[in-house]
C-alpha positions in Angstrom: 37.1 -55.4 57.0 35.0 -53.5 54.6 36.3 -49.1 54.3 32.7 -47.6 54.2 32.0 -45.2 51.4 30.7 -42.5 53.4 33.0 -39.4 53.3 34.5 -38.1 55.9 34.0 -34.5 57.2 37.1 -34.3 56.5 37.1 -34.9 52.9 34.0 -32.9 52.3 35.9 -30.1 54.0 38.7 -30.8 51.0 35.8 -30.5 48.3 35.0 -27.3 49.4 38.1 -25.7 49.3 38.5 -27.1 45.8 35.8 -26.1 44.4 36.4 -22.2 45.7 39.5 -22.1 43.8 38.2 -23.1 40.9 35.5 -20.6 40.8 38.0 -18.0 41.9 40.5 -19.7 38.9 37.4 -19.5 36.2 36.6 -15.6 37.0 40.3 -14.5 37.0 40.1 -16.3 33.7 36.9 -14.2 32.7 38.9 -11.0 33.9 41.7 -11.2 32.1 39.8 -11.8 28.7 39.9 -8.9 26.3 36.5 -6.9 26.0 35.1 -6.4 22.3 33.1 -3.5 21.3 29.5 -5.1 20.6 28.6 -5.2 16.9 26.4 -2.9 16.0 23.5 -4.1 13.7 23.1 -3.4 10.3 20.4 -1.3 9.6 17.6 -3.0 7.4 16.4 -1.5 3.9 12.6 -2.0 4.4 11.6 -0.8 0.7 13.3 1.3 -2.3 11.5 2.9 -4.9 12.0 5.2 -7.9 10.0 8.6 -8.9 11.4 9.3 -12.6 10.5 12.6 -14.2 11.1 15.2 -16.6 12.2 17.5 -13.6 13.8 15.7 -11.5 14.1 11.6 -10.4 13.6 10.4 -7.1 15.0 7.4 -5.7 14.3 6.8 -2.2 15.5 4.1 -0.1 13.5 3.4 3.3 15.4 2.0 6.4 14.5 1.5 9.8 17.3 3.4 11.1 19.1 6.6 10.1 22.2 6.1 8.1 24.8 8.5 6.9 26.1 8.5 2.9 28.4 10.8 1.4 28.2 10.4 -2.8 30.8 12.2 -5.8 30.3 12.7 -9.1 31.9 11.3 -12.6 32.4 12.7 -15.6 33.4 11.3 -19.5 31.0 9.5 -19.0 28.7 11.3 -16.0 27.9 9.4 -12.7 27.4 9.3 -9.4 28.4 7.3 -6.9 27.0 6.9 -3.4 28.3 5.4 -0.4 25.8 4.2 2.5 27.5 3.8 6.1 25.9 1.0 8.4 23.9 -1.5 5.6 24.6 -4.8 4.3 23.2 -6.1 0.7 20.1 -6.9 0.7 17.7 -8.1 -2.3 15.5 -4.8 -1.5 18.6 -3.1 -2.8 19.0 -5.2 -5.5 15.7 -5.1 -6.6 16.7 -1.0 -7.4 18.7 -2.4 -10.7 15.6 -3.4 -11.6 13.3 -0.4 -11.0 15.4 1.6 -13.4 13.0 2.8 -16.3 14.2 2.8 -20.0 11.9 5.8 -20.0 13.8 7.7 -17.1 15.4 11.4 -18.4 18.3 11.6 -16.0 19.6 7.6 -15.3 20.8 4.9 -17.6 21.8 2.4 -15.5 21.7 1.4 -11.8 24.5 -1.0 -10.1 24.7 -1.6 -6.4 27.4 -3.8 -4.4 29.1 -4.6 -0.8 31.8 -1.9 -1.4 33.5 -2.9 2.5 32.1 -4.2 5.2 29.4 -2.0 6.4 29.6 0.1 3.0 26.9 -0.5 0.3 28.1 1.7 -3.0 25.4 2.8 -5.7 26.6 3.3 -8.6 24.5 5.0 -11.3 25.5 5.4 -15.2 23.5 8.7 -16.3 22.1 10.8 -19.8 23.4 14.1 -18.7 25.1 15.9 -16.1 23.6 16.5 -12.9 22.3 18.8 -10.1 22.1 15.9 -7.1 20.7 16.5 -3.9 21.2 13.6 -1.3 19.6 13.9 2.2 17.5 11.6 5.1 14.7 12.8 6.4 13.1 11.0 10.1 9.7 9.3 10.7 6.9 10.7 9.5 3.2 9.2 8.8 3.7 5.6 7.1 7.4 6.1 6.8 10.4 5.5 8.5 13.9 6.7 8.2 14.5 7.7 4.5 17.2 8.7 2.2 16.6 10.9 -0.4 18.8 10.8 -3.7 17.4 13.8 -6.4 19.1 14.1 -9.7 18.1 17.6 -10.6 19.8 18.8 -14.2 22.8 20.8 -13.9 20.8 23.2 -15.8 17.2 23.4 -14.4 14.2 23.5 -16.0 12.4 26.5 -16.4 8.8 26.3 -16.0 8.1 29.3 -18.2 10.3 27.3 -21.6 8.3 24.0 -20.9 5.0 25.9 -21.2 5.7 27.3 -24.1 7.0 24.5 -26.0 3.0 23.3 -25.9 2.2 27.0 -27.5 2.9 27.0 -30.9 1.4 30.9 -31.4 2.0 34.3 -29.0 0.4 36.9 -30.1 2.0 40.4 -29.4 -0.3 41.1 -27.2 0.2 38.0 -25.3 2.4 39.1 -21.7 4.1 35.5 -22.1 6.2 37.3 -25.5 7.6 40.2 -23.5 8.3 37.7 -21.2 10.5 35.1 -23.4 12.0 37.8 -25.5 13.4 39.4 -22.1 14.2 35.5 -21.0 15.8 35.0 -24.6 17.9 37.7 -24.2 19.1 37.2 -20.4 20.1 33.3 -20.5 23.7 33.1 -20.2 25.1 30.9 -23.4 25.8 27.7 -21.5 22.0 27.7 -20.7 21.4 28.2 -24.3 23.2 25.1 -25.3 21.9 23.3 -22.8 18.2 23.9 -23.1 17.5 26.1 -26.2 14.8 29.1 -26.0 12.2 28.2 -27.8 11.3 31.7 -30.1 8.2 33.2 -29.8 6.0 33.4 -33.0 4.8 37.1 -32.9 1.7 36.9 -35.5 -1.5 38.1 -34.5 -3.7 36.1 -33.1 -6.1 34.7 -35.7 -9.1 33.9 -32.8 -10.4 36.8 -29.9 -10.4 36.0 -26.2 -14.6 34.9 -26.6 -14.7 34.9 -22.8 -12.8 38.7 -22.1 -14.9 41.5 -23.1 -12.7 43.6 -25.0 -10.5 46.7 -23.8 -10.8 50.2 -25.0 -7.9 49.1 -27.8 -10.5 46.4 -28.5 -7.8 43.6 -27.8 -8.3 41.1 -25.0 -5.4 38.2 -24.0 -5.1 34.6 -23.5 -6.2 33.6 -20.1 -3.5 31.2 -18.4 -5.0 28.6 -15.5 -2.4 27.1 -13.4 -4.1 23.5 -12.5 -2.4 22.1 -9.2 -2.9 18.5 -9.0 -2.2 18.1 -5.1 0.6 15.5 -3.3 2.6 13.1 -6.0 5.8 10.9 -5.8 6.4 10.0 -2.3 3.2 11.7 -1.0 0.4 9.5 -1.8 -2.6 12.1 -0.3 -5.5 10.7 1.2 -6.2 6.7 0.6 -9.8 5.7 0.0 -10.7 1.7 1.6 -10.5 0.2 -1.6 -6.4 1.5 -2.0 -7.7 4.6 -4.4 -5.0 7.3 -3.8 -5.4 10.6 -3.7 -2.9 12.0 -5.8 -3.8 9.5 -8.9 -7.2 10.9 -9.3 -6.6 14.4 -8.7 -3.5 14.1 -11.2 -6.5 12.2 -13.7 -8.9 15.4 -13.0 -6.7 18.2 -13.4 -5.2 16.3 -16.9 -9.0 16.2 -17.9 -9.5 19.6 -17.2 -6.3 20.5 -18.8 -7.7 19.3 -21.9 -11.3 21.5 -21.3 -9.6 24.4 -20.8 -7.1 24.3 -23.4 -10.0 24.2 -25.8 -12.0 26.9 -24.9 -11.0 30.1 -26.5 -9.0 32.6 -25.1 -7.3 30.0 -22.2 -4.6 27.7 -22.1 -3.6 25.2 -19.4 -0.7 24.3 -17.2 -0.2 22.0 -15.1 2.1 22.3 -12.1 2.6 18.0 -12.1 2.1 16.5 -14.9 3.1 13.3 -13.7 3.4 11.0 -10.7 6.3 12.7 -8.8 6.5 15.1 -5.7 6.5 18.8 -6.3 6.7 21.1 -2.6 3.7 23.6 -1.8 6.4 27.2 -2.0 7.7 24.7 -6.1 3.8 24.9 -7.6 2.9 28.7 -6.7 6.3 29.7 -8.1 5.6 27.5 -10.8 1.9 29.3 -11.8 3.7 32.4 -11.0 6.6 31.8 -13.4 4.1 31.6 -16.5 2.2 34.5 -15.2 -1.2 32.3 -14.3 -4.0 34.1 -14.3 -5.6 32.1 -12.0 -4.6 28.9 -9.6 -6.8 25.7 -9.1 -5.2 23.2 -6.7 -7.4 20.2 -7.1 -8.0 17.4 -4.3 -10.0 14.8 -2.6 -10.6 14.9 0.8 -10.1 12.5 3.6 -12.0 12.6 6.9 -12.1 10.8 10.2 -16.1 9.5 9.6 -16.3 7.6 6.3 -20.0 9.6 6.2 -18.9 12.4 5.7 -19.3 13.8 2.0 -19.4 16.0 -0.7 -18.1 18.5 -2.5 -16.0 21.8 -1.1 -13.9 24.8 -2.2 -11.4 27.5 0.2 -10.1 30.0 -0.2 -6.5 31.7 1.7 -7.8 33.0 5.6 -5.6 36.1 6.9 -7.8 35.3 9.9 -7.6 32.0 10.8 -10.1 29.3 9.4 -14.1 29.2 9.4 -14.2 26.0 10.8 -12.2 23.3 12.5 -13.0 21.2 10.2 -11.0 23.2 8.3 -8.3 24.5 10.1 -7.8 20.5 10.8 -8.1 20.1 6.7 -5.4 23.1 6.3 -2.9 21.5 8.8 -2.9 18.3 7.2 -1.9 19.6 3.6 0.2 22.0 4.4 2.2 18.8 6.2 2.6 17.4 2.2 6.2 18.7 2.2 7.2 16.7 5.4 5.8 13.5 3.8 6.9 14.0 0.2 10.6 15.1 1.4 11.9 18.7 0.8 15.6 18.6 1.1 15.3 21.9 3.9 18.9 22.8 3.4 19.0 23.7 0.2 15.6 25.6 -0.1 16.2 28.6 -2.2 15.4 31.6 0.7 13.3 34.2 -1.2 11.4 31.1 -2.7 11.0 29.4 0.8 9.8 33.6 2.0 6.6 33.3 -0.7 5.2 31.3 2.2 5.4 34.2 4.7 3.7 36.4 1.7 0.2 37.7 2.7 -1.9 37.5 -0.5 -4.4 40.5 -0.5 -7.8 41.7 0.0 -8.5 42.1 -3.3 -7.1 38.7 -4.2 -8.7 36.7 -1.2 -11.8 38.5 -2.6 -11.3 37.5 -5.9 -10.6 34.6 -5.2 -14.0 33.5 -3.7 -15.8 34.6 -6.4 -13.9 32.2 -8.4 -14.5 29.2 -6.0 -18.2 30.7 -5.8 -18.8 30.1 -9.4 -16.7 26.7 -9.1 -19.3 25.8 -6.0 -22.3 26.7 -8.4 -21.2 24.2 -10.9 -20.1 21.4 -8.8 -23.5 21.6 -7.1 -24.9 20.0 -10.2 -22.7 16.8 -10.3 -23.1 15.2 -7.0 -23.5 17.1 -3.8 -21.8 20.1 -2.3 -20.6 19.1 1.6 -21.2 22.7 2.4 -22.8 25.5 0.3 -20.7 28.3 0.9 -17.0 28.8 0.5 -14.1 28.1 3.7 -11.5 29.9 4.5 -8.2 28.2 6.0 -4.8 28.9 6.1 -3.1 26.9 3.4 -0.1 27.2 2.1 -0.7 26.3 -1.8 -2.8 29.4 -2.4 -0.6 32.0 -1.1 0.1 34.1 -3.7 -0.8 37.9 -3.2 -0.9 38.2 -7.5 -3.4 36.0 -8.9 -6.8 34.6 -7.5 -5.9 30.7 -5.7 -8.8 28.3 -4.8 -8.6 25.3 -3.2 -10.9 22.3 -4.5 -11.8 19.2 -2.9 -14.3 16.7 -5.2 -14.6 14.2 -3.1 -14.1 12.8 0.1 -12.2 9.5 -0.7 -12.6 8.1 2.5 -16.5 7.7 1.9 -16.8 4.7 -0.1 -18.9 5.1 -2.1 -17.0 8.5 -3.6 -14.0 6.8 -3.5 -16.1 4.9 -6.3 -17.2 7.8 -7.5 -13.9 9.5 -8.0 -12.4 6.4 -10.0 -15.0 6.4 -12.3 -13.8 8.0 -16.0 -17.0 9.4 -16.3 -17.1 11.4 -13.3 -14.2 12.6 -13.1 -15.0 14.2 -16.3 -18.2 15.7 -15.0 -15.8 17.1 -12.4 -13.7 18.7 -14.9 -16.3 20.5 -17.0 -18.2 21.8 -13.7 -14.5 23.0 -13.0 -13.9 24.8 -16.2 -17.8 25.7 -16.7 -17.1 27.8 -13.0 -13.6 29.2 -14.4 -15.5 30.8 -17.5 -18.3 31.9 -15.5 -15.6 33.9 -13.6 -14.0 35.1 -16.2 -16.9 36.5 -17.9 -18.3 38.3 -15.1 -15.3 39.7 -14.3 -13.9 40.7 -18.2 -11.3 43.5 -16.2 -8.6 40.6 -15.4 -8.7 39.5 -19.2 -7.8 42.5 -20.4 -4.5 43.7 -22.2 -3.1 46.4 -19.2 
């Protein structure tokens, strides 16, 4: 007789007991296994950028998370070594090598590689001794986390000395001649070796200042105009629909204005930045004061949420709030340039930073308003004005108690029609001509400001 294949009740009970035993055994095995910590994911390098300039070179790594970095310098030859924790080698990091330009005044060459697991080492061979600053920035605007390497010369470049390289002759009446003479005596021997002082030629000026009425002594002095091209380097400023960057067009206008100022008898111009690099707001003001500027004019290209907004504007500092909601919004945006461009807050000089807190005098604001009004009158003939009157707001870059300071928004880069105009060399030249005429008109109407003290 065939045996039935159907499981009995006893068979089912034994099977259940065996299954429970296997499950418990497996669970016990899992509990006994060693617990390993979760491996941290390496950060991703989103972009690398280099900004070589005569004043300093900046190298920026943009990442998707904040990292730690340690650095040290070596001599014979000069090098800087940067160890970055939390990343692995990637094609983006390899791009750093090809980003180094032969004309970079500080970096000779660069090497990058995996020093050990989770640590990438960057070695820069240098052309001179440096005073490095290495710091991180939190996400802001279009940027994620950034690691910034700023390579400054060991002996900081003096704006006055750099300016005087372009001044072949200085009159004995020129205030810069006295400043330079004192500077020559005060510089330590090491600084003189590293950065020789340009001796002034104290021969009398052959030309007189055509725009300045002679003082009682019959002498007038050359006027120094500080021209400040807004934004630069890591801070592109506003960007038009066609991709035009504010930092580029305002630098081109600033250079054209410098040519026209230098060609005006009795005037000379100084650029707070002459290339594509970032300059903090307070440094722009300090540079102008260092070269004894008689006027500070900051050039920008406006942007607004509505693409139909257009026209030129002129602003001066307000000690009583903004003249309009738009002016307040613009000042807040422009004052955020330090956050976007990246300032190492821990290394700021307290005295220089305090400059931003200094209140401009009533007389300075009054003179600034007259300059802005003269400039607006000239700009009106170039295109159109956004508003016919001078506007007021708390712009940090205008906070200088000892010289008239004006911020000019040449046009709205957010307006497609005006963006095209800003890219036009002819229109840039027209703007520069209008600014030069406005500045000349102001000093003709205020000759006391051009007299020898």
